[in-house]
C-alpha positions as CSV (number, residue, x, y, z in Angstrom):
1,M,50.8,60.9,-90.3
2,V,54.6,61.6,-90.0
3,V,54.7,62.7,-93.6
4,C,51.8,65.2,-93.1
5,A,53.3,66.6,-89.9
6,M,56.7,67.1,-91.5
7,L,55.2,68.8,-94.6
8,D,53.1,71.1,-92.4
9,C,56.0,72.0,-90.3
10,V,58.2,73.2,-93.2
11,G,55.3,74.8,-95.0
12,F,55.5,72.5,-98.1
13,P,52.2,72.0,-100.0
14,Q,51.4,68.4,-99.7
15,Y,51.7,67.3,-103.3
16,P,54.7,65.6,-105.0
17,G,55.3,68.1,-107.8
18,H,56.4,70.8,-105.4
19,I,58.8,68.6,-103.5
20,Q,60.4,67.3,-106.7
21,C,61.2,70.8,-107.9
22,L,63.5,71.3,-104.9
23,G,67.2,70.7,-105.5
24,P,69.1,67.9,-103.6
25,A,71.2,70.4,-101.6
26,V,68.0,72.0,-100.3
27,K,66.6,68.7,-99.3
28,Y,69.8,67.4,-97.7
29,G,70.1,70.7,-95.8
30,F,66.6,70.2,-94.4
31,I,67.3,66.6,-93.4
32,A,70.6,67.6,-91.7
33,R,68.8,70.3,-89.6
34,H,65.9,68.1,-88.6
35,R,67.5,64.8,-87.8
36,S,66.7,65.3,-84.1
37,V,63.0,65.7,-85.0
38,W,62.3,62.9,-87.5
39,P,64.0,59.7,-88.6
40,T,66.6,60.3,-91.4
41,R,65.3,57.5,-93.6
42,T,61.7,58.8,-93.3
43,M,62.7,62.3,-94.4
44,C,64.8,60.8,-97.3
45,R,61.7,58.9,-98.4
46,V,59.3,61.9,-98.1
47,L,61.7,64.2,-99.9
48,A,62.5,61.5,-102.6
49,V,66.2,61.3,-102.0
50,S,68.4,58.3,-101.2
51,H,69.8,58.0,-97.7
52,S,73.1,56.9,-99.1
53,G,73.3,60.2,-101.1
54,F,72.5,62.1,-98.0
55,Y,75.3,60.6,-96.0
56,E,77.7,61.1,-98.9
57,W,76.6,64.8,-99.0
58,M,77.3,65.1,-95.3
59,G,80.9,63.9,-95.8
60,R,81.7,66.5,-98.4
61,A,83.9,69.5,-97.7
62,P,82.0,72.8,-97.3
63,S,81.3,74.7,-100.5
64,Q,83.0,78.0,-101.3
65,L,79.7,79.8,-100.6
66,S,79.5,78.1,-97.2
67,Q,83.0,79.1,-96.4
68,D,82.4,82.7,-97.5
69,D,79.2,82.8,-95.4
70,A,81.1,81.6,-92.3
71,R,83.8,84.3,-92.8
72,L,81.2,87.0,-93.3
73,T,79.3,85.8,-90.3
74,R,82.4,86.2,-88.1
75,L,82.8,89.8,-89.4
76,I,79.1,90.5,-88.9
77,R,79.2,89.2,-85.3
78,E,82.3,91.4,-84.6
79,S,80.5,94.5,-85.9
80,F,77.4,93.6,-84.0
81,E,79.2,93.1,-80.7
82,L,81.3,96.3,-81.1
83,S,78.1,98.2,-81.4
84,D,76.9,97.0,-78.0
85,R,74.4,94.8,-79.9
86,T,72.5,97.8,-81.2
87,Y,73.4,97.6,-85.0
88,G,70.9,96.3,-87.4
89,S,71.6,95.0,-90.9
90,P,72.1,98.4,-92.6
91,R,74.8,99.6,-90.2
92,V,76.5,96.2,-90.2
93,W,76.4,96.2,-94.0
94,H,78.1,99.6,-94.0
95,D,80.8,98.3,-91.7
96,L,81.4,95.3,-94.1
97,R,81.7,97.7,-97.0
98,A,84.2,99.8,-95.1
99,L,86.3,96.7,-94.7
100,G,86.2,96.1,-98.5
101,E,83.7,93.3,-98.5
102,S,81.4,93.1,-101.6
103,C,78.2,91.6,-100.3
104,G,74.6,92.6,-100.6
105,M,72.2,93.8,-97.9
106,N,70.0,90.8,-98.3
107,R,72.9,88.5,-97.6
108,V,73.7,90.3,-94.4
109,I,70.1,90.1,-93.4
110,R,70.1,86.3,-94.0
111,L,73.3,85.7,-92.2
112,M,72.2,87.8,-89.2
113,H,68.9,85.9,-89.1
114,Q,70.8,82.6,-89.2
115,A,73.1,83.7,-86.4
116,K,70.2,85.0,-84.4
117,L,71.7,88.5,-84.2
118,Q,68.9,90.9,-83.5
119,A,69.5,94.6,-82.6
120,R,68.2,95.6,-79.3
121,H,66.5,99.0,-78.7
122,K,68.5,100.6,-76.0
123,R,67.1,103.7,-74.4
124,R,69.7,106.2,-73.5
125,R,68.6,108.4,-70.7
126,L,70.3,111.7,-71.1
127,P,72.5,112.7,-68.2
128,G,71.0,115.2,-65.8
129,D,72.7,118.1,-64.1
130,M,71.6,118.2,-60.5
131,G,74.1,120.9,-59.5
132,S,72.7,124.0,-57.7
133,R,73.0,127.4,-59.3
134,L,73.0,130.1,-56.8
135,E,72.4,133.6,-58.2
136,N,75.3,135.2,-56.5
137,H,77.7,132.5,-57.9
138,I,76.9,133.5,-61.5
139,A,79.5,136.0,-62.9
140,P,78.3,138.9,-65.1
141,N,78.5,138.4,-68.9
142,H,81.4,140.6,-70.0
143,L,81.8,138.9,-73.3
144,Q,78.3,140.1,-74.6
145,R,78.6,137.8,-77.7
146,D,81.6,139.7,-79.0
147,F,83.5,136.7,-80.4
148,E,86.3,138.6,-82.1
149,A,89.8,139.0,-80.6
150,S,92.7,141.0,-82.0
151,G,95.4,138.7,-80.5
152,P,95.9,135.4,-78.7
153,N,95.1,134.9,-75.0
154,Q,92.6,137.8,-74.9
155,K,89.3,135.9,-74.9
156,W,88.7,132.3,-74.1
157,V,85.4,130.5,-74.1
158,A,84.7,127.2,-72.4
159,D,81.9,124.6,-72.5
160,F,81.4,120.9,-71.9
161,T,79.4,118.1,-73.6
162,Y,78.6,114.4,-73.3
163,I,79.2,111.7,-75.9
164,W,77.6,108.2,-75.9
165,T,80.2,105.4,-76.2
166,A,80.1,101.6,-76.0
167,E,81.0,101.9,-72.3
168,G,78.5,104.6,-71.4
169,W,78.5,108.4,-71.3
170,L,81.8,110.3,-71.7
171,Y,81.9,113.9,-70.5
172,A,84.3,116.3,-72.2
173,A,85.2,119.9,-71.3
174,A,87.1,122.3,-73.6
175,V,88.6,125.8,-73.7
176,M,88.9,127.7,-77.0
177,D,90.9,130.8,-77.8
178,L,88.7,133.1,-79.9
179,Y,91.6,134.5,-81.7
180,S,92.9,131.3,-83.3
181,R,89.7,129.2,-82.8
182,R,91.9,126.5,-81.4
183,I,91.2,124.3,-78.4
184,V,93.9,125.2,-75.9
185,G,92.7,123.0,-73.0
186,W,90.5,120.0,-72.5
187,S,89.5,117.3,-70.0
188,M,87.4,114.1,-70.1
189,S,85.7,112.1,-67.4
190,D,83.2,109.3,-67.0
191,T,81.2,111.4,-64.5
192,M,79.9,114.9,-64.6
193,Q,81.9,117.0,-62.1
194,A,83.2,120.5,-61.7
195,K,86.8,119.3,-61.5
196,M,86.6,118.3,-65.2
197,V,85.9,122.0,-66.2
198,S,88.7,123.4,-63.9
199,D,91.1,120.8,-65.3
200,A,90.5,122.0,-68.8
201,L,91.2,125.6,-67.7
202,L,94.4,124.6,-65.9
203,M,95.6,122.8,-69.0
204,A,94.9,125.9,-71.1
205,L,96.8,128.1,-68.6
206,W,99.8,125.7,-68.5
207,R,99.9,125.5,-72.3
208,R,99.6,129.2,-72.9
209,G,102.1,130.3,-70.3
210,K,99.8,131.9,-67.7
211,P,98.5,134.9,-69.6
212,S,98.4,138.1,-67.5
213,S,95.3,139.7,-69.0
214,L,92.5,137.4,-70.1
215,M,88.7,137.2,-70.3
216,H,87.4,133.7,-69.7
217,H,83.7,133.1,-70.6
218,S,81.8,129.9,-69.8
219,D,78.1,129.1,-69.8
């Protein structure tokens, strides 16, 4: 009964020919993983290996393949954790390739499965802007989509955006000079606030020497 239960558990067809075609390393690996489930001698007898050979195998140094797998698993776990546990095997594989590792996708899948690294699906709720917009607070649009300037510090445009990072949303505001198309002021914050936009404008004014005549357009 123990023999039947063991063969059913591992999915082996219950006939000797199939068991005999397995290599000793496969059988020893199975025995090592299941010593807490079945007696070692019973598994050795069912899998047709000697228990002395098994104990000798247990005392050997890890193979080069095992050492390489352990090293790759450390790199895989590092990539996985840096992604906030959201990377699956394709993205982890690309990270390994960027590090100069020559390994296949199937190997990454196998090692992630063995290490129980499964990407979680994280829903990112887009940040909402709850600020009020009173009509008399909105300035007229003097720019009128005329994005050309004949010199610096004549027309600036400003906007802000948000970027997902491992620590949450990052908000960034920037001011661009339409003449040079260069960013002349910027600001970042972990919260959406009006001060971030005004800080970007103040930086632009400080860097450009407080221009006397200027059109500043912001959505």
